[in-house]
PARO-487026 format. One record per residue: residue in one letter; y, z, x negated of N, C-alpha, C in turn. Coordinates in steps of 0.2 Angstrom, whole numbers, plus 2048, in hexadecimal, padded with zeros to 3 digits. Atoms other than C-alpha are relative to their C-alpha. Example, Ala and Ser with C-alpha at 12.3 -4.5 7.8 and 13.67 -1.06 7.14 Angstrom:
% residues 2
A7FA8007FC7EA8277C28068007FCS7FA7FF8047FB8247BC805803804
This chain:
% residues 269
M7FE8057FE15943806F7F87FF804P80380380014E42F07C7FD7F77FCE8018078021414210788067FB801P7FE8097FE14940F0797FD7FE805R8038037F81454050868007FA7FDT80280580113C3F607F7FC7FB803Y8018077FB13A3E40887FA7FC7FDP80380480712A3DA0838017FB804E8018088001293C80818017FF809G8038027FA12A3C2094804803806V7FD7FB7FD1343D009C8067FE800T7F77FF8001473CF0A48018087FFS7FE7F880414E3DA0998098027FFW7F77FF7FF1633DA09B8037FC807V7FB8047FA16F3D40AA8088017FED7FB7FD8011803D10A68047FA805V7FE8057FA18F3CA0B38057FB7FBE7FB7FF80419D3BF0AD8057FD806A7F97FE7FC1AE3C20B48067FC7FES7FD8028021BD3B80B38068067FDD7FB7F88001C83CA0B47F98047FEL8067FB8041BD3D60A6804806800D8017F87FD1C63E50A9800801805A7FF8017F81C83E20BB7F7803803A80A7FE7FE1B33E10BA7FE8087FEQ8047FD8031B13EF0B0805806802A7FD7FD7FA1BD3FA0BB7FD7FF806F8057FF7FB1B33F40CA7F88037FEY8087FE7FE1A23F80C47FF8087FBG7FF7F88031A84080BB800803804G7FF7FB7FC1AD40D0CC7FB801803L8068047FD19E4070D57F98057FDF8077FF80319040C0CA8008077FBG7FF7F680319941D0BE7FD7FB7FBW80380680819640B0AF8088077FBT7FD7FE8031A24130A07FD7F87FBV8008088041A34030948017FE7F7E7FF8038061A23FD0838027FA7FCQ8028058041AA3F007A7FD7FD7FAV8008018051A13E706F8027FA7FEA7FD8088021A73D506C8077FD804P7FA8027FA1B63CC0738007FB806G8008017F91B63CA0857F77FE804Y8077FA8011A23D50858018077FEA8027F88001A03E608A7F8803804I8057FD7FC1913F008D800806803A7FD7F87FE1933FB09A7F88047FFK8047FB80018940B0997FF804805L7FE7F77FA18341A0A57FA8047FDD8057FB80417F42A09F8007FD7F8G80180080518142308E7FC7FB7FDQ80580380317641608C8007FA805D7FD80480017940508D7FB7FA808V8018037F91773FB0A07FD7F9804A7FE80B7FF17D3E80A28048017FCG7F980280118A3DE09C8067FF804I7FB8027FD19A3DC0A28037F97F8A7FE8058041A03CA0998077FD804G7FD8037FE1B03C109C7FF7F87FCG8038088021AE3AD09E8047FD807S7FB8067F81B63A10AA7FA7FA804A8028077FB1A73990B17FC801805G8037FD7F71A43A10C07FD8067FEP8007F88011A13B30C47F7800802A80680080118F3B60C37FC8057FCW8057FC8051813C20BD7FC7FC7FBN8028048031763BB0B17F9805800T8067FF8011623C00AD7FE7FD7FBY80180580815E3BD09B7F58067FFV8097FF8021493C10968007FD7FAA8018018071433C70877FB7FB7FCV80380380813C3BC0777FE8027FAD8017FC8081343C10688057F97F9D80380480513A3B00618077FE803A7FC8037F914B3A706D7FF7FA7FDD8018088021473960617F87FD805D8048017FB134396067803801805A7FD8007FA13A39D0788057F8803A7FB8087FE14638D07A7FD7FB803A80180280213B3840737FB7FD807R8078027FA12E385082805800807V7FC8007FB13B38708F8017F97FFR8008057FC13F37408C7FA7FC801A80680180112D37008A7FD802806Q8007FE7F812B37609C8027FB804G7F98027FB13B36C0A3803800800G7FC7FF8021453770A08078007FDQ7FC8058051563740998048097FBV7FA7FB80615F37F0898087FD801I7F78017FF17138008D8058017FCS7FE7FE80717638907E7FD8047FDG8007FB8041723930707F77FD7FDP7FE7FA80116739A0678078027FED7FE8008031763A306480080A7FEA8007FA8041783B3059807806804A7FA7FC7FE1823C305E8028057FCG8027FB8061843CB0507F8805800E8067FE8011763D804C7FC804808A8077FE7F91723DB0607FD7FC7FFG8058057FE1683CD0618037F5800R7FD8078011673BA0657FD7FE808S8028047F71683B20798037FA800V8038067FD1653A007D8027FF809A8028007F616C39B0907FD7F7800C8068047FF1613900978007FD808A8008017F915B3870AA7FB7FF800D8038017FF14D3870AF7FE7F9804P8018097FD1463730B8805800807A7FB7FD7FA1523780C98037FF801G7FA7FF80216037B0BF802809803V8017F980115E38D0C08038067F8P7FE7FE8061673960B47FB8087FDF8037F780515E3A60A98027FF7F8R7FD7FD8081613AD0967FA8027FDL8047FB8041563B208A8048067FAW7FD7FB8031593C00817FB8047F5Q8057FD8071513C306E8068077FAA7FE7FA8011543D506B7FF8027F8G7FD80080715E3DB059801808804R7FF7F58011663EE0598017FD80AR8007FE7F81683E906E7FB801804L8078028001583EB0748007FD80AG7FF8047F915C3E608880380A803A7FD7F97FE1613F50947FB804800Q8027F980215D4060927FE804806V8057FE7FB15C40C0A27FE7FB806A8028057F91534030B3800806806N8027FD7FA1504090C4802807801M7FE7F77FC15C4190C98067FD7FFP7F98047FB16C4160D18078017FAG7F880380417940E0C77FC7FB7F9A80480580716C4020BC7FB7FC805W8088027FE1613F40BE7FC801804N8097FD7FC1543F20CA7F97FA7FFF80780680014C3E00CB8067FA7FES7FC8077FE1523CF0C87FB7FB805D8028027FD14C3C30D48007F77FFL7FE80980014B3B00D58007FE806H8038057FD14D3A70E18047FB803T7FF80880014A3960E57FF7FA803T8018057FB1473860EB7FA7FE801D8068018011373830E77FB8067FAP8047FA80212C3920E27FA7FE7FEM80480480311D38B0DE8047FE7F6A7FF80480312537E0D28038077F9A7FF7FB80312F38F0CB7FC8057FBM8057F980411F39A0C67FD7FC7FCA80280380511A38B0BE8058017F8F7FB8018071283880B28018087FEY7FF7F980312A39B0AF7F88047FFG80780080411839F0AE7FF8007F9S8048038081143920A08068017FAV7FA7FE8031263980977FD8067FEF7FF7F88001243AD09A7F9802800G8057FD8011123AD09E7FE807806W8017FC7FB1163B60B07FC7FF805E8027FE7F910E3B90C0800800805V7FD7FE7F910F3B90D27FE800805D8027FF7F81063C10E0802803807D8008037FB1053BE0F2803808803L8027FA7FE10B3D10F98017FE808G7FF8007F710D3C910C8077FF801F7F97FF7FD11E3D010E8067FE7F8A7FB8088081263C60FA7FC8017FAS80380680511E3BE0EC8028077FBM7FE7FA80311F3CC0DF7FE7FC7F7I8008018061233C50C97FE8057FBR8017FB8021193CF0BE7FD7FA7F9R80280380B1183CC0A97F7807800P8097FE8031033D20A78008047F8G7FD7FF8051043DF09C8078077FFY7F77FD8021173E909E7FE807804G7FC7F97FB1133F70AA7FB8047F9D8037FC8061063FE09A8058017FCH7FD8018011123FA090807806800L7FD7F97FC11E4060997FE807800A8027FC8031124110997FF8067FAA7FF7FE80111041408A8078007FDT7FC800806120414082806806807V7FC7FF7FC12E4180907FF806806D8047FE7F912441E09F7F9802801P8097FF80011542609B7FC801809G8067FE7F811242A0B08037FA803I8008067FE1154190B67F97FD802H8038027FA1064150BD7FF805805E8047FA7FC1014250C4807803808R7FC8007FB1144270CD7FE7FA803Q7FF8067F91114140D67FA803803A8088017FC0FF4190DA803805802G7FE7FD7FC1084280E38047FF808V7FE8027F811241E0ED8007FD803S8028077FE1084110F28007F97FFA7FC8068051104040E67FA7F8801P8058038001073F30E87FC8017F6P8088028040F83EE0DC8067FD7F9G7FC8038081013EA0C8805800802F7FC80180110F3F00CF8078027F9A7FF8008081143F60BC8027FB7FDD7FD8068041163E60B88047FC802A7F88047FE1233E00C28038007FEI7FC8028021303D80BC8047FE803G7FA8037FE1393D20CA7FC7FB808W8008047F91363C80DC8037FA800L7FE8078031353B60E07FF7FE809A7FD8057FA13E3AC0EF8037FD800A7FF8037FC13F3A10F9808801800A7F47FF80115539D0F78007FD80AE8007FF7FD15B39C1088047FB802P7FD80880216238810E8058027FFD7FA80280217238E10D8018057FAE7FF7FB80716F3980FB7FD7FC7F9Q8018058071713900ED7FB8067F8A8077FC8001623930E28018057F8H7FD7FA8061653A20D37FC8037FFW8037F780315E3B20C9803804805H7FE7FA7FF1643C00D47FF8067FFV7FF7F980216A3D10CF7FF806803S7FF7FA7FF1663E20D68028067FFF8007F980616B3F30D27FF807805T8027FA7FC1634040D8805803805V7FB7FC80016D40E0E27FE807804A8037FA7FF16C4210EA8017FE807D7FD8017F917341C0FA8037F6803R7FC8057FD17640A102805800802D7F87FF7FA18540D10F8028037FCA7FB7FC80618C41A1048017FA7F8T7FB80680718E40B0F58047F9802A7FC8057FC1923FE0FF806802805D7F77FD7FE19F4061088038007F9H7FD7FD8061A540C0F68037F87FCL7FC8028031A63FB0F18047FD804E7FA8037FD1B03F40FD807803800R7F87FC8021BD4020F98037FB7FAL7FF8048071BC3F90E78037FB804G8008067FF1BE3E80F07FA7FB7FFG8068038001AC3E30F28017FE806T8018027FB1A63DA1007F8802800V8037F97FE1973E41097FD7F7803L8018057FC18E3CF10E7F9803806R8067FD7FB17D3D71187FE8057FER8057FB8031753E61177F87FF802S8068028011613E61187FB806803D8047FE8031533F011B7F97FD7FFT80A8028011403EE1157FC8067FDD8077FC7FE1303F81158018057F9W7FB7FC8061393FE1058048007FCT7F98008051483FD101806801806R7FB8017FD1593FE10A8067FC7FCE7FB8028061653F01028047FF805A7FD8027FE1733E91048037F97FAL8008078041793D70FE8087FF800V7F97FF7FC18B3D90F88047FB7F9R7FA80580719A3D10EB8048027FFD7F97FD8021A43D70E18087FE801Q7F98018021B73D40DF8037FB7FEQ7FE8048011B63C80D77FB7F9801G8048047FE1AA3BE0E07F77FE7FCA8078008021983C20D47FB804807I8077FA7FB1883C50E27FC8047FDF8077FB80117C3D20E07FE805806T7FF7FB7F91723DF0EC7FE8097FDA8007F88001753F20EB7F5803803S8097FF7FD1603F80ED800808802Q8017F87FF15C40B0F67F97FE800F8098037FD14940D0F27FE805807T8047FA7FC1424151017F97FE801P8088057FF12D4131007FD803807P8067FE7F912241410F801808800G8027F98021204271138048067FF
């Protein structure tokens, strides 16, 4: 058995999608990414890729959307820090049996996010491979205020790389090197990744004028165009395709309205 992937406090560790039609969502993402599902509670399923936990699919009426969770050691202490820094605790901490404890929060600008104190469910066990979660990025109307909040609550730092702003949890790369990814530093040096990229947990972006601030979820795909075409056959919608120096991306919407990005890694050279 591979060593379980663990997440230090302050690292984004899990994503799930809320959908009004749980069965339809399971069929859509199963068809798109090859996920299988395990029902773990009424209205909640764990999606798996090659038998490993990759994301959650939840039935709910709150509206179709992807949620991002940040790992914490103690949900009560983390919730208190959120409040102390001007954020909101919307619900919880709530126990999910032996799986762990969750808290639904919002930052001072009202952007929803969640906390996860791991129990038996440690977080996503597959990442950065086709069909798996890649990053969650904060799209906000006030990047400086946002980072003041998240930096105080989780110890995050932001590096301006010129083409984008990278959110880091210092020490995360060393944690990966010591556990599930011993070659991470050498591999990233081989593709001329930016300094500190091993610590990266996401990206910070100013929300577009017509965009609601939110945590935005991206999934790795082997082929952006093939995935986008397949998504349309499954009933989803491609909103935009774009290329960067490092990726080929498609901003897409599932058949119930949840928006996410399919990202193909295309490093320079």
